[in-house]
C-alpha positions as CSV (number, residue, x, y, z in Angstrom):
1,M,52.7,135.6,186.6
2,K,55.0,137.1,184.0
3,K,56.2,134.8,181.4
4,M,59.9,135.2,180.6
5,V,60.9,134.2,177.1
6,C,64.3,134.1,175.6
7,L,64.5,135.4,172.1
8,T,67.3,136.0,169.7
9,L,66.9,139.6,168.6
10,L,68.5,141.7,166.0
11,A,69.8,144.6,168.0
12,A,70.4,147.5,165.6
13,T,71.7,150.8,166.7
14,I,73.4,153.8,165.0
15,G,76.8,154.5,166.4
16,L,79.4,157.2,165.8
17,S,81.1,154.9,163.3
18,G,78.0,154.0,161.4
19,L,75.2,151.5,161.4
20,I,76.0,148.6,163.8
21,S,74.0,145.4,163.8
22,A,74.6,142.5,166.2
23,Q,73.0,139.3,167.3
24,A,72.3,139.1,171.0
25,T,70.4,136.6,173.1
26,I,68.5,138.6,175.8
27,K,65.6,138.0,178.2
28,T,62.5,140.1,177.5
29,N,58.9,140.5,178.6
30,F,58.0,142.0,175.3
31,T,56.3,139.8,172.7
32,N,55.5,140.0,168.9
33,I,58.8,141.8,168.4
34,H,59.4,143.1,164.8
35,Y,62.5,144.8,163.6
36,S,62.7,146.5,160.2
37,E,65.2,144.7,157.9
38,D,65.7,148.0,155.9
39,L,66.2,150.1,159.0
40,F,67.9,153.4,158.2
41,E,68.4,152.3,154.6
42,H,70.6,154.6,152.6
43,G,71.2,156.8,155.7
44,K,67.9,158.6,155.4
45,F,66.1,158.8,158.8
46,T,62.8,160.4,157.8
47,D,60.7,157.3,158.1
48,V,62.1,156.3,161.6
49,A,62.4,159.7,163.3
50,Y,60.3,160.5,166.3
51,H,60.4,162.9,169.2
52,A,58.5,163.3,172.5
53,K,55.0,164.9,172.3
54,S,55.6,166.7,175.5
55,R,58.9,168.4,176.6
56,T,57.7,168.6,180.2
57,K,55.8,165.3,181.0
58,N,57.5,162.2,182.1
59,T,58.0,159.6,179.3
60,Y,60.2,156.7,180.2
61,I,62.4,154.4,178.1
62,W,62.4,150.9,179.7
63,N,64.8,148.0,179.6
64,D,64.0,144.8,177.8
65,T,62.3,143.2,180.7
66,H,60.3,146.4,181.6
67,T,61.7,146.3,185.1
68,K,63.9,149.4,185.0
69,K,63.4,152.9,183.7
70,L,66.5,153.8,181.7
71,Y,65.8,157.3,180.6
72,N,63.2,160.1,180.9
73,L,62.6,161.8,177.5
74,K,61.9,165.2,179.2
75,S,65.6,165.1,180.2
76,Y,66.5,165.1,176.6
77,P,64.2,167.8,175.2
78,N,66.1,168.3,171.9
79,Y,66.7,164.7,171.0
80,T,65.2,162.8,168.0
81,W,64.6,159.1,168.7
82,F,64.9,156.6,165.9
83,K,62.6,153.6,165.6
84,L,64.2,150.2,165.8
85,G,61.2,148.0,166.0
86,T,57.8,147.4,167.6
87,A,56.4,144.9,170.2
88,T,53.6,144.0,172.5
89,Y,53.7,144.3,176.3
90,K,50.9,142.9,178.5
91,G,48.6,142.8,175.5
92,N,49.3,146.4,174.5
93,S,50.9,146.5,171.0
94,H,51.9,150.2,171.2
95,W,55.4,149.8,172.2
96,M,58.4,150.9,170.2
97,K,62.1,150.3,170.6
98,V,64.1,153.5,169.9
99,V,67.7,154.6,169.9
100,N,69.2,158.1,170.1
101,A,71.9,157.1,167.5
102,V,74.9,157.5,169.7
103,N,74.9,153.8,170.6
104,S,74.3,154.6,174.3
105,K,70.6,155.4,174.9
106,T,68.2,152.7,173.7
107,G,65.2,150.9,175.0
108,W,61.4,150.6,174.9
109,V,58.9,153.5,175.0
110,Y,55.1,153.7,174.9
111,S,54.7,155.0,171.3
112,P,51.6,157.2,171.9
113,R,53.9,159.4,173.9
114,L,55.9,160.1,170.7
115,T,55.3,162.2,167.6
116,K,56.6,161.2,164.2
117,G,59.3,163.4,162.7
118,F,62.5,165.1,163.7
119,N,62.6,167.2,166.8
120,P,61.9,170.8,165.8
121,K,64.4,172.0,168.5
122,G,68.1,171.8,168.5
123,Y,70.3,170.4,165.8
124,Q,69.0,167.3,164.0
125,I,70.9,164.9,161.8
126,T,68.4,164.0,159.0
127,R,70.6,162.1,156.6
128,R,74.0,160.3,156.5
129,S,76.0,159.1,153.6
130,Y,79.2,157.1,153.1
131,A,79.1,157.4,149.3
132,Q,82.5,158.2,147.8
133,P,83.9,160.5,146.6
134,K,81.3,163.1,147.5
135,Y,80.5,162.2,151.1
136,A,83.4,160.2,152.2
137,G,87.1,159.4,151.6
138,K,88.5,162.8,151.1
139,T,91.1,164.7,153.2
140,Y,90.5,168.1,154.7
141,H,92.3,170.4,157.1
142,V,91.7,173.6,159.1
143,T,93.7,176.5,157.8
144,S,93.2,179.2,160.4
145,A,94.6,179.0,163.9
146,K,92.6,182.1,164.9
147,K,89.0,181.2,163.8
148,N,87.0,178.8,165.9
149,A,86.1,175.5,164.2
150,Y,84.5,173.1,166.7
151,L,84.2,169.3,166.6
152,W,80.8,168.3,167.9
153,N,79.1,165.2,169.2
154,W,76.1,163.6,167.4
155,T,73.5,165.7,169.2
156,H,75.4,168.9,168.7
157,T,75.3,169.6,172.4
158,K,78.9,169.3,173.3
159,K,82.1,170.8,171.8
160,L,84.6,168.0,171.8
161,L,87.5,170.1,170.4
162,N,88.4,173.4,168.9
163,L,90.1,172.5,165.6
164,K,91.9,175.8,165.3
165,H,94.5,174.1,167.6
166,Y,94.9,171.3,165.2
167,T,95.9,173.0,161.9
168,N,98.8,170.6,161.7
169,Q,96.6,167.5,161.2
170,N,94.9,166.0,158.2
171,L,91.2,165.2,158.7
172,S,89.8,162.1,157.0
173,Q,86.2,162.4,155.9
174,I,84.8,159.2,157.3
175,H,81.2,160.0,156.4
176,S,78.9,163.1,156.1
177,V,75.7,164.0,157.8
178,L,73.1,166.6,156.9
179,V,72.2,168.7,159.9
180,S,69.0,170.7,160.2
181,H,68.7,173.7,162.6
182,Q,66.0,176.4,162.6
183,G,64.9,175.7,159.1
184,K,68.4,175.7,157.6
185,T,70.6,172.7,156.6
186,M,74.3,172.2,156.6
187,W,76.6,169.3,155.8
188,Y,79.0,168.1,158.5
189,Y,81.9,165.8,158.2
190,Y,82.6,163.0,160.6
191,T,86.3,162.8,161.3
192,S,89.0,161.8,163.8
193,V,91.5,164.0,165.5
194,N,94.7,162.8,167.3
195,T,95.2,164.3,170.7
196,K,97.3,163.7,173.7
197,K,94.4,161.9,175.3
198,G,93.9,159.7,172.2
199,D,91.8,159.9,169.1
200,I,88.6,161.9,169.4
201,R,85.9,161.6,166.8
202,G,83.1,164.0,166.0
203,Y,81.4,166.3,163.4
204,V,82.8,169.5,161.9
205,R,80.8,171.9,159.7
206,S,81.8,171.4,156.1
207,D,82.4,175.1,155.5
208,Q,85.0,175.3,158.3
209,V,87.5,172.9,156.7
210,T,89.5,173.1,153.5
211,L,89.9,170.3,150.9
212,G,93.4,168.8,150.7
213,K,96.3,168.0,153.0
214,T,97.7,170.5,155.5
215,T,101.0,172.2,154.9
216,D,101.4,173.0,158.6
217,H,103.6,170.4,160.3
218,Q,104.5,172.3,163.4
219,G,104.9,169.8,166.3
220,Q,104.7,166.8,164.0
221,N,107.6,164.5,164.6
222,I,106.7,161.4,162.5
223,L,105.2,161.9,159.0
224,Y,105.3,159.6,156.1
225,P,106.2,160.5,152.5
226,D,102.6,161.1,151.3
227,A,101.8,163.5,154.1
228,F,103.4,166.5,152.3
229,V,102.0,168.9,149.6
230,T,105.0,170.8,148.4
231,T,108.8,170.9,148.9
232,K,108.3,173.9,151.1
233,D,106.2,172.2,153.7
234,Y,108.5,169.1,153.5
235,L,111.5,171.2,154.3
236,Q,109.6,172.7,157.2
237,Y,109.2,169.2,158.6
238,I,112.9,168.3,158.0
239,N,114.0,171.6,159.7
240,Q,111.7,171.5,162.7
241,S,111.1,167.8,163.6
242,K,113.2,166.6,166.5
243,Y,113.5,163.3,164.8
244,Q,115.0,164.7,161.6
245,K,118.5,165.6,163.0
246,L,120.2,162.9,160.8
247,A,118.3,164.1,157.7
248,R,119.4,167.7,158.4
249,A,123.0,166.6,158.7
250,I,122.8,164.5,155.4
251,V,121.3,167.5,153.6
252,K,124.3,169.6,154.6
253,L,126.5,167.1,152.8
254,F,125.0,168.4,149.5
255,P,125.3,172.1,150.1
256,N,124.3,173.2,146.6
257,T,121.7,170.5,145.8
258,P,118.2,171.6,146.9
259,V,115.8,169.1,148.5
260,D,112.9,168.1,146.2
261,L,109.7,166.5,147.5
262,G,109.0,164.5,144.3
263,L,112.5,163.0,144.3
264,S,112.2,162.4,148.1
265,R,109.0,160.3,147.4
266,I,110.9,158.4,144.7
267,A,113.8,157.8,147.2
268,A,111.4,156.5,149.8
269,F,109.3,154.2,147.7
270,N,111.7,153.1,145.0
271,Y,115.2,153.0,146.5
272,A,114.9,152.9,150.3
273,T,115.5,150.3,153.0
274,N,112.5,150.1,155.2
275,D,111.5,147.9,158.2
276,T,108.2,149.6,158.9
277,W,106.0,147.4,156.7
278,D,104.0,144.7,158.3
279,E,103.0,143.5,154.8
280,D,104.3,143.9,151.3
281,P,105.4,147.5,150.6
282,D,103.6,149.8,148.2
283,E,104.4,149.7,144.5
284,P,107.2,152.0,143.3
285,V,106.1,155.5,142.3
286,A,106.5,157.0,138.8
287,T,109.6,159.0,138.1
288,T,108.0,161.2,135.5
289,G,109.5,164.6,135.4
290,Y,113.0,163.5,136.6
291,T,116.1,162.2,134.8
292,D,119.6,161.0,135.6
293,I,118.5,159.6,138.9
294,V,121.4,158.3,141.0
295,P,120.3,156.1,144.0
296,F,122.7,155.8,146.9
297,K,121.7,152.3,147.8
298,T,124.9,151.6,149.8
299,V,124.0,154.6,152.0
300,A,120.5,153.2,152.6
301,A,121.8,149.7,153.3
302,Y,124.5,151.0,155.7
303,L,122.0,153.0,157.7
304,M,119.6,150.1,158.1
305,T,122.4,147.7,159.1
306,H,123.7,150.2,161.6
307,K,120.3,151.6,162.8
308,S,121.3,151.5,166.4
309,Q,124.4,153.7,166.0
310,T,124.5,157.3,167.1
311,N,123.8,160.0,164.6
312,A,127.5,161.0,164.5
313,Q,128.5,157.4,163.7
314,K,125.8,157.1,161.0
315,L,126.8,160.4,159.4
316,A,130.5,159.3,159.3
317,G,129.4,156.0,157.6
318,V,127.2,157.9,155.1
319,E,130.2,160.2,154.1
320,K,132.4,157.1,153.7
321,A,129.8,155.4,151.5
322,L,129.4,158.5,149.4
323,N,133.2,158.9,149.0
324,K,133.5,155.2,148.0
325,A,130.8,155.8,145.4
326,G,132.8,158.6,143.9
327,Y,130.8,161.4,145.4
328,T,133.5,163.2,147.4
329,K,133.0,166.4,149.3
330,A,134.4,168.4,146.3
331,K,132.1,166.6,143.8
332,R,129.0,167.0,146.0
333,A,129.6,170.7,146.2
334,K,129.4,170.9,142.4
335,L,126.0,169.2,142.0
336,T,124.2,172.5,141.3
337,N,122.1,171.2,138.5
338,Y,120.8,168.3,140.6
339,R,118.1,168.0,143.1
340,L,118.2,165.9,146.3
341,G,115.7,163.2,147.3
342,I,115.9,162.2,150.9
343,Y,113.5,160.4,153.3
344,I,114.7,159.5,156.8
345,L,112.9,157.7,159.6
346,N,115.7,157.1,162.0
347,N,115.1,154.4,164.6
348,V,112.0,156.3,166.0
349,M,109.6,154.7,168.5
350,G,106.2,154.9,167.0
351,G,107.5,154.6,163.5
352,K,106.1,151.1,163.3
353,Y,103.0,149.4,164.8
354,D,102.2,145.7,164.9
355,E,98.8,144.1,164.3
356,A,98.1,144.4,168.0
357,G,98.6,148.2,167.8
358,D,101.8,148.1,169.9
359,A,104.4,150.7,168.9
360,H,108.0,149.8,167.9
361,K,111.0,151.5,166.5
362,G,110.8,152.2,162.8
363,N,113.5,152.8,160.2
364,W,113.2,154.1,156.7
365,Y,116.2,155.4,154.7
366,G,116.3,156.7,151.2
367,L,118.8,159.0,149.4
368,I,119.1,159.9,145.7
369,I,119.9,162.7,143.4
370,G,118.4,163.5,140.1
371,K,117.6,166.2,137.6
372,T,114.3,167.8,136.7
373,D,113.1,167.6,133.1
């Protein structure tokens, strides 16, 4: 008669978002279970990598009670399996718990059916690093809308997205993996892409992305002040976004005062009204390179107080506030030696999210003028 024992095991698996460890109370028919405390230490998988000896013979991965076959290794001929621990079953100590590192295929396998080392076939991730700044924490983008640049799953067997369709997005480098294929190695970056179906995460080859933020904002309707690189791409956003109608109208009130990205960031962070913060706002930004800054605080206050008005009503109120401050239409037309700083998030759904992840309308109004040094 089988003896069922209840053990508290350290279930360790590698997932798409990194090393995951959890305590779970499970029933098992395996005994003398040992898990490595330094499993996958430093993201180097050499010591725990195994693959099936035979690509054609049946080799099963079993559940914890050894009552159900979960997977047949011959169905995954290009997989590398990573050792999680060892155990004994019915007096046989040659049992190993493995995982495929996608947090979905894990279980017990008879270890003599495995060979140590990475699978020589397919694409194999041999190392992973979260070390900043070299392997994580940077921002990249895809520059070409014509060249294919695919986002892959962990096993490099499925194309998740073609990133040439997402040149308007910034890609955060969450971590990096070293991929081996046919004797060659290449670094891939793990990143997240926002799609109509939600965020999709995967791996993109490092030589197919460019360091830095994108300057293509086509189709982007809500962007925050730090999303831009130059005044040129900021103006592209103002002129194209369907939510920037009020901003475009206010810019026309200063016909001879060009918009400046640096001043717009100063307007947003130093002189704006803003209800999008769940916590304390960021610190004010430096004003280096600019002089004679004139903040239109009454304009920002008016817009926030009347955030539910129509754009026409708001624009009339802005003109009235400017006139009262002494900046009449005639005076504004003469501001040729000034630059305009403007940032508008105008009662837009999705401009604010609460801690539960629910979207709300967000408002952020900043308007200033200033001179460059």
